[in-house]
Backbone as JSON Lines, residues from 0, in Angstrom:
{"i":0,"aa":"M","n":[-35.16,23.7,32.94],"ca":[-36.01,22.53,33.07],"c":[-36.63,22.14,31.74]}
{"i":1,"aa":"K","n":[-36.9,23.15,30.91],"ca":[-37.49,22.83,29.61],"c":[-36.54,22.01,28.77]}
{"i":2,"aa":"M","n":[-35.24,22.34,28.85],"ca":[-34.25,21.59,28.06],"c":[-34.15,20.15,28.55]}
{"i":3,"aa":"V","n":[-34.22,19.95,29.83],"ca":[-34.19,18.59,30.38],"c":[-35.39,17.79,29.9]}
{"i":4,"aa":"L","n":[-36.55,18.41,29.92],"ca":[-37.76,17.73,29.46],"c":[-37.68,17.4,27.97]}
{"i":5,"aa":"I","n":[-37.14,18.31,27.19],"ca":[-36.99,18.05,25.75],"c":[-36.05,16.89,25.5]}
{"i":6,"aa":"V","n":[-34.92,16.86,26.2],"ca":[-33.96,15.77,26.02],"c":[-34.54,14.45,26.47]}
{"i":7,"aa":"L","n":[-35.2,14.43,27.61],"ca":[-35.81,13.19,28.11],"c":[-36.87,12.67,27.15]}
{"i":8,"aa":"C","n":[-37.71,13.57,26.66],"ca":[-38.77,13.14,25.74],"c":[-38.23,12.69,24.39]}
{"i":9,"aa":"S","n":[-37.15,13.31,23.94],"ca":[-36.61,12.9,22.63],"c":[-36.02,11.5,22.69]}
{"i":10,"aa":"Y","n":[-35.26,11.19,23.72],"ca":[-34.72,9.83,23.83],"c":[-35.82,8.82,24.19]}
{"i":11,"aa":"A","n":[-36.77,9.25,25.0],"ca":[-37.87,8.36,25.36],"c":[-38.7,8.0,24.14]}
{"i":12,"aa":"S","n":[-38.85,8.94,23.22],"ca":[-39.64,8.64,22.02],"c":[-38.97,7.58,21.16]}
{"i":13,"aa":"Y","n":[-37.64,7.6,21.1],"ca":[-36.94,6.56,20.33],"c":[-37.16,5.18,20.96]}
{"i":14,"aa":"F","n":[-36.98,5.09,22.26],"ca":[-37.16,3.8,22.92],"c":[-38.62,3.36,22.9]}
{"i":15,"aa":"Y","n":[-39.53,4.32,22.94],"ca":[-40.95,3.98,22.82],"c":[-41.26,3.38,21.46]}
{"i":16,"aa":"V","n":[-40.73,4.0,20.42],"ca":[-40.96,3.49,19.06],"c":[-40.36,2.1,18.91]}
{"i":17,"aa":"E","n":[-39.15,1.91,19.38],"ca":[-38.52,0.59,19.28],"c":[-39.28,-0.46,20.08]}
{"i":18,"aa":"N","n":[-39.71,-0.11,21.27],"ca":[-40.34,-1.08,22.15],"c":[-41.77,-1.4,21.74]}
{"i":19,"aa":"V","n":[-42.54,-0.4,21.43],"ca":[-43.97,-0.59,21.22],"c":[-44.32,-0.85,19.76]}
{"i":20,"aa":"I","n":[-43.92,0.04,18.9],"ca":[-44.39,-0.03,17.53],"c":[-43.66,-1.08,16.71]}
{"i":21,"aa":"L","n":[-42.33,-1.1,16.77],"ca":[-41.58,-2.02,15.92],"c":[-41.66,-3.47,16.39]}
{"i":22,"aa":"H","n":[-41.8,-3.7,17.67],"ca":[-41.83,-5.06,18.19],"c":[-43.22,-5.52,18.58]}
{"i":23,"aa":"H","n":[-44.23,-4.75,18.21],"ca":[-45.59,-5.11,18.56],"c":[-46.05,-6.36,17.82]}
{"i":24,"aa":"E","n":[-45.65,-6.49,16.58],"ca":[-46.08,-7.64,15.79],"c":[-45.3,-8.9,16.15]}
{"i":25,"aa":"K","n":[-44.18,-8.76,16.82],"ca":[-43.32,-9.91,17.11],"c":[-43.51,-10.41,18.54]}
{"i":26,"aa":"S","n":[-44.69,-10.34,19.04],"ca":[-45.09,-10.81,20.37],"c":[-44.28,-10.14,21.49]}
{"i":27,"aa":"R","n":[-43.66,-9.04,21.17],"ca":[-42.97,-8.21,22.17],"c":[-42.07,-9.01,23.08]}
{"i":28,"aa":"K","n":[-41.14,-9.72,22.51],"ca":[-40.2,-10.49,23.31],"c":[-39.22,-9.6,24.05]}
{"i":29,"aa":"Y","n":[-38.88,-8.45,23.47],"ca":[-37.86,-7.59,24.04],"c":[-38.5,-6.34,24.62]}
{"i":30,"aa":"H","n":[-38.18,-6.05,25.86],"ca":[-38.69,-4.85,26.52],"c":[-37.52,-3.93,26.79]}
{"i":31,"aa":"Y","n":[-37.48,-2.82,26.07],"ca":[-36.39,-1.86,26.24],"c":[-36.71,-0.83,27.3]}
{"i":32,"aa":"I","n":[-37.97,-0.67,27.65],"ca":[-38.34,0.29,28.69],"c":[-38.86,-0.48,29.9]}
{"i":33,"aa":"G","n":[-38.7,0.12,31.07],"ca":[-39.19,-0.51,32.29],"c":[-40.68,-0.35,32.44]}
{"i":34,"aa":"E","n":[-41.24,-1.09,33.36],"ca":[-42.67,-1.01,33.63],"c":[-42.87,-0.35,35.0]}
{"i":35,"aa":"Y","n":[-43.37,0.89,34.96],"ca":[-43.56,1.65,36.19],"c":[-45.02,2.01,36.43]}
{"i":36,"aa":"F","n":[-45.7,2.54,35.4],"ca":[-47.07,3.02,35.54],"c":[-48.07,2.3,34.64]}
{"i":37,"aa":"N","n":[-47.65,1.27,33.95],"ca":[-48.47,0.53,32.97],"c":[-49.0,1.43,31.86]}
{"i":38,"aa":"N","n":[-48.29,2.49,31.58],"ca":[-48.55,3.38,30.44],"c":[-47.22,3.51,29.71]}
{"i":39,"aa":"E","n":[-47.16,3.01,28.48],"ca":[-45.86,2.89,27.82],"c":[-45.22,4.23,27.49]}
{"i":40,"aa":"V","n":[-46.01,5.27,27.28],"ca":[-45.45,6.59,27.01],"c":[-44.76,7.14,28.26]}
{"i":41,"aa":"I","n":[-45.46,7.09,29.37],"ca":[-44.9,7.58,30.63],"c":[-43.75,6.69,31.08]}
{"i":42,"aa":"D","n":[-43.89,5.39,30.89],"ca":[-42.82,4.46,31.26],"c":[-41.53,4.72,30.49]}
{"i":43,"aa":"S","n":[-41.64,5.11,29.23],"ca":[-40.44,5.39,28.45],"c":[-39.72,6.64,28.97]}
{"i":44,"aa":"V","n":[-40.47,7.67,29.34],"ca":[-39.86,8.89,29.89],"c":[-39.22,8.58,31.25]}
{"i":45,"aa":"V","n":[-39.91,7.84,32.09],"ca":[-39.37,7.49,33.4],"c":[-38.13,6.61,33.25]}
{"i":46,"aa":"S","n":[-38.13,5.71,32.29],"ca":[-36.96,4.85,32.06],"c":[-35.74,5.66,31.67]}
{"i":47,"aa":"I","n":[-35.91,6.64,30.8],"ca":[-34.78,7.48,30.4],"c":[-34.32,8.34,31.57]}
{"i":48,"aa":"Y","n":[-35.25,8.82,32.39],"ca":[-34.86,9.58,33.58],"c":[-34.06,8.71,34.54]}
{"i":49,"aa":"V","n":[-34.51,7.49,34.75],"ca":[-33.81,6.58,35.66],"c":[-32.42,6.25,35.12]}
{"i":50,"aa":"I","n":[-32.31,6.08,33.81],"ca":[-31.01,5.77,33.21],"c":[-30.07,6.96,33.31]}
{"i":51,"aa":"G","n":[-30.53,8.13,32.86],"ca":[-29.64,9.28,32.75],"c":[-29.39,10.01,34.05]}
{"i":52,"aa":"A","n":[-30.42,10.28,34.81],"ca":[-30.28,11.1,36.01],"c":[-29.86,10.28,37.22]}
{"i":53,"aa":"L","n":[-30.43,9.12,37.38],"ca":[-30.15,8.32,38.56],"c":[-29.04,7.3,38.35]}
{"i":54,"aa":"G","n":[-28.75,6.98,37.1],"ca":[-27.67,6.04,36.8],"c":[-28.01,4.6,37.12]}
{"i":55,"aa":"Q","n":[-29.27,4.3,37.23],"ca":[-29.7,2.95,37.57],"c":[-30.2,2.26,36.3]}
{"i":56,"aa":"F","n":[-29.4,1.37,35.79],"ca":[-29.77,0.69,34.56],"c":[-29.11,-0.67,34.5]}
{"i":57,"aa":"S","n":[-29.64,-1.47,33.63],"ca":[-29.05,-2.77,33.31],"c":[-28.94,-2.8,31.79]}
{"i":58,"aa":"D","n":[-27.71,-2.79,31.29],"ca":[-27.54,-2.73,29.85],"c":[-27.85,-4.06,29.17]}
{"i":59,"aa":"S","n":[-28.13,-5.09,29.94],"ca":[-28.44,-6.39,29.33],"c":[-29.76,-6.37,28.57]}
{"i":60,"aa":"R","n":[-30.7,-5.51,28.96],"ca":[-31.97,-5.46,28.25],"c":[-31.86,-4.75,26.91]}
{"i":61,"aa":"F","n":[-30.74,-4.07,26.65],"ca":[-30.52,-3.39,25.38],"c":[-29.69,-4.22,24.41]}
{"i":62,"aa":"R","n":[-29.34,-5.42,24.77],"ca":[-28.48,-6.26,23.94],"c":[-29.24,-7.32,23.16]}
{"i":63,"aa":"H","n":[-30.53,-7.18,23.0],"ca":[-31.35,-8.16,22.3],"c":[-32.12,-7.51,21.16]}
{"i":64,"aa":"G","n":[-32.53,-8.31,20.23],"ca":[-33.37,-7.83,19.14],"c":[-32.61,-7.62,17.85]}
{"i":65,"aa":"E","n":[-33.38,-7.34,16.82],"ca":[-32.79,-7.16,15.5],"c":[-32.03,-5.85,15.39]}
{"i":66,"aa":"T","n":[-32.43,-4.85,16.14],"ca":[-31.8,-3.53,16.07],"c":[-30.94,-3.25,17.3]}
{"i":67,"aa":"K","n":[-30.29,-4.28,17.83],"ca":[-29.56,-4.12,19.09],"c":[-28.38,-3.16,18.98]}
{"i":68,"aa":"K","n":[-27.79,-3.02,17.79],"ca":[-26.68,-2.07,17.63],"c":[-27.18,-0.64,17.77]}
{"i":69,"aa":"Y","n":[-28.32,-0.35,17.17],"ca":[-28.87,1.0,17.26],"c":[-29.41,1.29,18.65]}
{"i":70,"aa":"I","n":[-30.0,0.3,19.27],"ca":[-30.5,0.46,20.64],"c":[-29.35,0.75,21.59]}
{"i":71,"aa":"M","n":[-28.27,-0.01,21.46],"ca":[-27.12,0.19,22.35],"c":[-26.48,1.56,22.1]}
{"i":72,"aa":"L","n":[-26.43,1.99,20.85],"ca":[-25.88,3.3,20.53],"c":[-26.74,4.41,21.14]}
{"i":73,"aa":"M","n":[-28.04,4.3,20.99],"ca":[-28.93,5.3,21.59],"c":[-28.9,5.24,23.11]}
{"i":74,"aa":"F","n":[-28.72,4.06,23.67],"ca":[-28.57,3.92,25.12],"c":[-27.34,4.69,25.61]}
{"i":75,"aa":"L","n":[-26.22,4.52,24.92],"ca":[-25.0,5.23,25.32],"c":[-25.15,6.74,25.13]}
{"i":76,"aa":"F","n":[-25.74,7.16,24.02],"ca":[-25.96,8.59,23.8],"c":[-26.89,9.16,24.86]}
{"i":77,"aa":"S","n":[-27.95,8.44,25.19],"ca":[-28.88,8.97,26.19],"c":[-28.23,9.08,27.56]}
{"i":78,"aa":"C","n":[-27.41,8.1,27.93],"ca":[-26.7,8.19,29.22],"c":[-25.81,9.43,29.24]}
{"i":79,"aa":"F","n":[-25.06,9.65,28.18],"ca":[-24.14,10.77,28.13],"c":[-24.86,12.11,28.08]}
{"i":80,"aa":"V","n":[-25.8,12.26,27.17],"ca":[-26.45,13.55,26.97],"c":[-27.32,13.94,28.16]}
{"i":81,"aa":"V","n":[-28.07,13.02,28.7],"ca":[-28.91,13.34,29.85],"c":[-28.04,13.74,31.04]}
{"i":82,"aa":"T","n":[-26.94,13.05,31.24],"ca":[-26.03,13.4,32.34],"c":[-25.42,14.78,32.12]}
{"i":83,"aa":"V","n":[-24.99,15.09,30.92],"ca":[-24.4,16.4,30.63],"c":[-25.44,17.5,30.82]}
{"i":84,"aa":"V","n":[-26.65,17.29,30.36],"ca":[-27.69,18.32,30.5],"c":[-28.01,18.55,31.98]}
{"i":85,"aa":"F","n":[-28.12,17.48,32.75],"ca":[-28.41,17.64,34.17],"c":[-27.25,18.33,34.9]}
{"i":86,"aa":"M","n":[-26.02,18.0,34.55],"ca":[-24.87,18.66,35.2],"c":[-24.81,20.14,34.83]}
{"i":87,"aa":"N","n":[-25.08,20.47,33.58],"ca":[-25.1,21.89,33.19],"c":[-26.22,22.64,33.91]}
{"i":88,"aa":"M","n":[-27.35,21.98,34.1],"ca":[-28.45,22.62,34.82],"c":[-28.05,22.84,36.29]}
{"i":89,"aa":"L","n":[-27.39,21.88,36.88],"ca":[-26.94,22.02,38.26],"c":[-25.92,23.15,38.4]}
{"i":90,"aa":"I","n":[-24.99,23.23,37.46],"ca":[-24.0,24.3,37.49],"c":[-24.66,25.67,37.33]}
{"i":91,"aa":"A","n":[-25.64,25.77,36.45],"ca":[-26.34,27.04,36.25],"c":[-27.12,27.44,37.5]}
{"i":92,"aa":"I","n":[-27.77,26.5,38.13],"ca":[-28.52,26.81,39.36],"c":[-27.57,27.25,40.47]}
{"i":93,"aa":"M","n":[-26.46,26.54,40.62],"ca":[-25.52,26.88,41.69],"c":[-24.83,28.22,41.43]}
{"i":94,"aa":"S","n":[-24.5,28.52,40.17],"ca":[-23.85,29.8,39.89],"c":[-24.84,30.95,40.08]}
{"i":95,"aa":"D","n":[-26.1,30.75,39.76],"ca":[-27.1,31.79,39.99],"c":[-27.28,32.03,41.48]}
{"i":96,"aa":"T","n":[-27.32,30.96,42.25],"ca":[-27.45,31.1,43.71],"c":[-26.23,31.79,44.29]}
{"i":97,"aa":"Y","n":[-25.06,31.43,43.83],"ca":[-23.83,32.07,44.32],"c":[-23.81,33.55,43.97]}
{"i":98,"aa":"A","n":[-24.26,33.9,42.76],"ca":[-24.27,35.3,42.36],"c":[-25.24,36.11,43.2]}
{"i":99,"aa":"R","n":[-26.39,35.53,43.53],"ca":[-27.36,36.25,44.38],"c":[-26.84,36.43,45.8]}
{"i":100,"aa":"V","n":[-26.15,35.43,46.33],"ca":[-25.66,35.51,47.7],"c":[-24.5,36.5,47.8]}
{"i":101,"aa":"S","n":[-23.61,36.48,46.85],"ca":[-22.46,37.38,46.92],"c":[-22.82,38.74,46.34]}
């Protein structure tokens, strides 16, 4: 679980920086993270969880802005890495359960 939290927070920090800090002066036309709790730090972590673990995303919100190439690249990396980490965690949990049962 610690590894999942580290991966989620690392990708969330990138999207948080892009969304809040870099676009703050430009009237925040582009929103790369969703609005869930009206707290941008928590919203960025929840957005990455929704993208990676649940697979619910719209890539159209990552296609805007001056840094859209880097945003899209990080979007693809986050989808892949979060999915791989969650699948490895699932395999580890299931193999541990199988070992205890047998």
